GUROGU-806993 format. One record per atom (N, C-alpha, C): residue in one letter; x, y, z. Coordinates in steps of 0.02 Angstrom, whole numbers, padded with zeros to 5 digits, always signed. Example, Ala and Ser with C-alpha at 12.3 -4.5 7.8 and 13.67 -1.06 7.14 Angstrom:
# GUROGU-806993
a+00660-00284+00390a+00615-00225+00390a+00660-00165+00390s+00642-00112+00354s+00684-00053+00357s+00645+00002+00394
# end
This chain:
# GUROGU-806993
x+04690+04512+05831x+04750+04552+05844x+04806+04530+05797x+04840+04577+05767x+04889+04561+05716x+04952+04530+05746x+04986+04492+05705x+05049+04462+05723x+05099+04519+05738x+05135+04513+05794x+05184+04564+05810x+05155+04624+05846x+05090+04623+05862x+05057+04679+05895x+05082+04684+05967x+05106+04743+05987x+05133+04754+06054x+05096+04812+06086x+05070+04801+06145x+05034+04855+06179x+05084+04898+06217x+05086+04962+06200x+05133+05009+06231x+05093+05067+06259x+05095+05080+06325x+05054+05132+06355x+05065+05202+06325x+05127+05219+06309x+05141+05285+06280x+05109+05291+06211x+05113+05238+06172x+05082+05237+06105x+05007+05240+06112x+04980+05200+06158x+04908+05197+06168x+04879+05266+06186x+04914+05303+06228x+04890+05370+06247x+04886+05416+06187x+04937+05414+06145x+04937+05456+06084x+04882+05433+06035x+04872+05368+06031x+04820+05341+05987x+04751+05365+06008x+04737+05363+06072x+04671+05383+06098x+04657+05456+06081x+04707+05499+06090x+04698+05571+06075x+04687+05582+06001x+04729+05551+05960x+04724+05560+05887x+04659+05532+05860x+04638+05474+05886x+04577+05442+05862x+04516+05485+05875x+04514+05518+05932x+04456+05560+05948x+04450+05619+05900x+04507+05649+05883x+04508+05705+05835x+04482+05682+05767x+04505+05623+05746x+04484+05596+05681x+04410+05580+05682x+04386+05550+05736x+04314+05534+05741x+04271+05597+05737x+04298+05652+05762x+04262+05716+05761x+04268+05752+05694x+04300+05720+05646x+04307+05750+05579x+04367+05795+05571x+04414+05791+05618x+04473+05834+05615x+04530+05804+05575x+04583+05845+05569x+04644+05825+05534x+04702+05822+05584x+04741+05768+05581x+04799+05762+05625x+04863+05766+05585x+04917+05784+05620x+04985+05783+05593x+05019+05727+05631x+05042+05676+05595x+05067+05617+05630x+05124+05582+05593x+05167+05547+05630x+05221+05509+05599x+05196+05442+05574x+05206+05429+05511x+05186+05363+05484x+05247+05318+05485x+05243+05261+05453x+05301+05217+05449x+05352+05243+05398x+05333+05296+05362x+05379+05325+05313x+05398+05396+05334x+05359+05446+05312x+05372+05516+05331x+05312+05542+05371x+05319+05604+05396x+05262+05635+05432x+05205+05647+05383x+05144+05635+05407x+05087+05641+05363x+05030+05682+05392x+04985+05700+05348x+04921+05729+05367x+04870+05673+05364x+04829+05666+05416x+04782+05611+05417x+04712+05630+05438x+04664+05591+05416x+04594+05600+05435x+04557+05536+05419x+04494+05534+05435x+04451+05478+05419x+04444+05473+05343x+04468+05419+05314x+04468+05412+05241x+04399+05399+05213x+04348+05393+05256x+04280+05384+05232x+04239+05449+05240x+04270+05501+05266x+04236+05565+05279x+04256+05615+05226x+04211+05627+05179x+04227+05670+05121x+04246+05741+05143x+04212+05769+05193x+04227+05837+05215x+04296+05841+05248x+04314+05790+05287x+04379+05789+05319x+04434+05784+05267x+04423+05742+05217x+04472+05735+05163x+04480+05801+05125x+04425+05837+05115x+04428+05902+05081x+04472+05951+05119x+04472+05946+05186x+04514+05991+05226x+04588+05978+05211x+04605+05914+05201x+04675+05897+05187x+04697+05925+05119x+04653+05920+05070x+04670+05950+05004x+04680+06025+05011x+04639+06056+05053x+04644+06129+05064x+04710+06146+05098x+04729+06107+05149x+04792+06119+05185x+04851+06111+05138x+04849+06059+05096x+04905+06046+05050x+04904+06091+04988x+04848+06127+04979x+04839+06169+04919x+04847+06125+04857x+04811+06069+04858x+04816+06018+04806x+04747+06007+04774x+04747+05995+04710x+04684+05982+04675x+04654+05915+04697x+04588+05915+04704x+04554+05854+04725x+04554+05799+04672x+04575+05816+04612x+04578+05765+04559x+04634+05715+04571x+04680+05732+04618x+04735+05687+04635x+04715+05645+04695x+04724+05579+04690x+04703+05535+04744x+04751+05537+04803x+04731+05509+04859x+04771+05507+04920x+04782+05435+04942x+04840+05423+04973x+04854+05357+05002x+04817+05350+05068x+04795+05289+05082x+04764+05276+05147x+04800+05218+05181x+04792+05215+05247x+04822+05161+05287x+04766+05118+05316x+04778+05053+05319x+04733+05006+05351x+04774+04961+05397x+04742+04931+05446x+04779+04893+05497x+04804+04825+05472x+04766+04793+05428x+04783+04726+05406x+04743+04707+05344x+04751+04646+05320x+04717+04626+05259x+04641+04621+05269x+04619+04607+05330x+04547+04604+05343x+04516+04673+05331x+04549+04725+05356x+04523+04793+05345x+04531+04813+05272x+04585+04792+05241x+04596+04806+05170x+04537+04781+05128x+04512+04722+05145x+04458+04691+05107x+04393+04732+05107x+04386+04777+05155x+04327+04820+05157x+04330+04876+05106x+04390+04890+05081x+04398+04948+05037x+04418+04930+04965x+04426+04866+04952x+04443+04843+04885x+04395+04787+04866x+04362+04793+04808x+04312+04743+04790x+04342+04673+04783x+04403+04670+04757x+04437+04605+04751x+04512+04617+04760x+04542+04584+04809x+04614+04592+04820x+04651+04542+04775x+04691+04566+04728x+04729+04520+04685x+04774+04474+04727x+04779+04412+04707x+04820+04364+04743x+04893+04387+04749x+04918+04419+04696x+04986+04443+04697x+04997+04494+04753x+04947+04535+04767x+04952+04585+04820x+04959+04551+04888x+04920+04499+04899x+04924+04462+04962x+04993+04430+04971x+05021+04405+04917x+05087+04374+04920x+05141+04426+04935x+05135+04485+04904x+05184+04538+04917x+05180+04563+04989x+05119+04570+05014x+05110+04593+05083x+05141+04543+05131x+05135+04480+05117x+05161+04427+05161x+05237+04429+05166x+05270+04442+05110x+05344+04438+05110x+05378+04506+05118x+05340+04560+05112x+05370+04626+05112x+05400+04646+05180x+05459+04677+05178x+05491+04698+05241x+05507+04773+05243x+05477+04812+05198x+05485+04885+05198x+05419+04916+05177x+05407+04980+05196x+05343+05012+05180x+05326+05008+05105x+05266+04982+05090x+05246+04972+05021x+05173+04992+05013x+05161+05040+04969x+05092+05060+04952x+05073+05025+04888x+05015+04993+04890x+04991+04958+04830x+04930+04995+04804x+04930+05007+04739x+04872+05038+04706x+04827+04982+04681x+04767+04980+04710x+04718+04927+04694x+04664+04952+04647x+04641+04911+04601x+04584+04929+04559x+04520+04922+04599x+04467+04955+04576x+04400+04947+04605x+04397+04959+04681x+04419+05017+04702x+04413+05035+04773x+04340+05049+04790x+04322+05039+04853x+04253+05050+04875x+04252+05072+04948x+04197+05101+04969x+04185+05120+05038x+04232+05173+05065x+04267+05208+05021x+04309+05264+05040x+04275+05328+05016x+04295+05385+05045x+04268+05449+05021x+04284+05457+04947x+04239+05484+04908x+04250+05492+04836x+04314+05530+04819x+04333+05579+04862x+04392+05619+04848x+04457+05585+04870x+04452+05523+04892x+04512+05482+04906x+04528+05439+04845x+04476+05418+04810x+04483+05372+04754x+04502+05409+04690x+04548+05379+04652x+04570+05409+04588x+04515+05405+04536x+04522+05444+04483x+04471+05447+04430x+04458+05379+04398x+04509+05336+04397x+04500+05270+04366x+04472+05218+04416x+04453+05241+04476x+04423+05196+04525x+04472+05161+04570x+04537+05175+04562x+04588+05142+04602x+04603+05181+04665x+04638+05149+04712x+04659+05183+04773x+04724+05153+04797x+04768+05197+04823x+04832+05175+04851x+04822+05162+04925x+04836+05100+04946x+04826+05080+05016x+04888+05045+05042x+04905+05060+05106x+04965+05029+05136x+04947+05002+05205x+04974+04944+05221x+04971+04918+05289x+05036+04942+05323x+05031+04989+05369x+05092+05019+05398x+05133+04970+05438x+05197+04987+05444x+05243+04942+05479x+05266+04971+05546x+05229+05020+05572x+05246+05045+05639x+05186+05038+05686x+05200+05033+05749x+05149+05018+05799x+05096+05073+05805x+05118+05136+05804x+05071+05191+05814x+05016+05189+05760x+05036+05185+05697x+04986+05186+05643x+04941+05124+05644x+04970+05067+05659x+04929+05006+05663x+04877+05013+05718x+04898+05036+05777x+04851+05042+05832x+04798+05095+05818x+04817+05148+05782x+04769+05201+05766x+04715+05173+05719x+04735+05134+05670x+04686+05102+05625x+04641+05054+05664x+04671+05015+05710x+04631+04969+05750x+04580+05007+05792x+04603+05061+05823x+04559+05100+05867x+04500+05129+05829x+04514+05155+05770x+04461+05187+05730x+04417+05137+05693x+04446+05078+05680x+04412+05026+05642x+04394+05050+05572x+04438+05092+05544x+04427+05116+05475x+04493+05142+05446x+04493+05154+05381x+04553+05178+05346x+04567+05251+05364x+04631+05268+05364x+04653+05336+05380x+04692+05363+05320x+04678+05425+05302x+04717+05458+05249x+04789+05466+05273x+04836+05456+05227x+04907+05466+05242x+04939+05500+05182x+04947+05566+05187x+04980+05604+05134x+05033+05648+05166x+05089+05656+05133x+05146+05691+05163x+05126+05761+05187x+05155+05780+05243x+05138+05842+05278x+05175+05902+05248x+05156+05920+05187x+05188+05976+05153x+05138+06008+05105x+05153+06070+05086x+05114+06102+05033x+05131+06066+04968x+05081+06054+04927x+05092+06018+04864x+05148+06050+04823x+05195+06009+04802x+05251+06034+04762x+05315+06045+04803x+05307+06050+04869x+05366+06058+04912x+05391+05990+04936x+05451+05989+04964x+05481+05926+04986x+05443+05896+05045x+05436+05831+05046x+05404+05797+05102x+05450+05800+05163x+05423+05809+05223x+05465+05814+05283x+05490+05746+05306x+05556+05741+05314x+05585+05678+05336x+05578+05669+05411x+05573+05725+05448x+05565+05723+05521x+05523+05783+05543x+05505+05784+05606x+05460+05835+05632x+05488+05906+05621x+05553+05913+05629x+05584+05980+05622x+05577+06007+05551x+05567+05963+05502x+05562+05985+05432x+05492+06011+05414x+05444+06002+05458x+05375+06022+05443x+05367+06097+05451x+05336+06129+05403x+05328+06202+05405x+05278+06223+05459x+05288+06284+05484x+05242+06313+05533x+05172+06317+05505x+05167+06332+05441x+05102+06338+05408x+05062+06273+05413x+05096+06217+05403x+05063+06152+05408x+05044+06138+05480x+05090+06150+05527x+05077+06136+05597x+05017+06176+05623x+05010+06237+05600x+04956+06279+05624x+04889+06265+05591x+04889+06223+05539x+04828+06211+05500x+04790+06148+05522x+04821+06108+05567x+04789+06045+05587x+04754+06052+05654x+04712+06003+05671x+04676+06003+05734x+04714+05971+05791x+04764+05930+05773x+04802+05895+05826x+04869+05873+05798x+04921+05880+05840x+04988+05857+05821x+05008+05799+05867x+05022+05742+05839x+05044+05684+05878x+05115+05698+05903x+05131+05674+05962x+05196+05685+05992x+05253+05662+05946x+05303+05704+05936x+05361+05685+05894x+05397+05623+05920x+05385+05604+05983x+05418+05544+06009x+05395+05481+05972x+05339+05487+05937x+05313+05429+05899x+05349+05418+05832x+05393+05465+05813x+05425+05459+05747x+05485+05412+05746x+05502+05384+05803x+05563+05344+05806x+05561+05282+05761x+05501+05260+05742x+05498+05201+05699x+05479+05219+05627x+05489+05283+05609x+05478+05305+05540x+05543+05298+05501x+05538+05282+05438x+05599+05275+05397x+05626+05342+05373x+05582+05393+05369x+05604+05458+05343x+05607+05459+05267x+05584+05404+05236x+05583+05399+05163x+05514+05379+05139x+05495+05402+05081x+05430+05384+05053x+05428+05309+05038x+05368+05280+05039x+05361+05209+05026x+05370+05193+04952x+05384+05131+04938x+05382+05109+04868x+05308+05105+04848x+05294+05116+04785x+05225+05113+04761x+05221+05064+04703x+05174+05017+04709x+05164+04965+04658x+05091+04964+04638x+05077+04963+04573x+05009+04956+04549x+04998+04883+04529x+04944+04854+04554x+04930+04784+04538x+04860+04779+04507x+04856+04746+04449x+04792+04737+04415x+04755+04676+04441x+04693+04668+04421x+04653+04611+04443x+04683+04544+04422x+04720+04544+04366x+04752+04483+04344x+04825+04479+04366x+04840+04517+04420x+04907+04518+04451x+04961+04548+04407x+04941+04591+04359x+04991+04629+04321x+05023+04679+04371x+05089+04686+04366x+05124+04730+04412x+05158+04787+04376x+05150+04847+04402x+05186+04906+04377x+05218+04941+04437x+05284+04949+04435x+05318+04983+04490x+05317+05058+04476x+05283+05095+04519x+05277+05168+04510x+05336+05204+04543x+05354+05180+04604x+05411+05211+04639x+05446+05157+04680x+05512+05152+04671x+05550+05100+04707x+05567+05124+04777
# end
């Protein structure tokens, strides 16, 4: 169990419902630690394809995934650079790291160069959802490609809401920042490139 893990009945109820939809290959609309996102099982190629279809986005573009902790991260990255572990340890705001040599994810999640953007979320709902599923979850902003990402539930278009299999209760968004995460690319030799601050 992760440090800071708190069991909350309201969160747990939402997690159980969302997890079942994801296990069944469905797509959920859910609040992440940043903005509202579209999510599915990141190891299910067909489920991931549904998200690309909803977003009207080319599959050549990779998707960010969420994992519960560094133990789960290790299942999807052949080698975690030491610098990444150090950043995760000290980081106090949502941070997506692009890792080289991703593995065990659906092919349409991984970028053409073999890398994948993965984040350990900083809110209870997403952490518990990853724990419940015991696998990575896709996390891509809940908008049509090219349109603005929704900062809150009210910003999400009807088209997006009607295209998913399940909508997580908006009460879960209270611990979202409403801003996209910073993105950092880290190489095997701990080279760092800041993609988005």
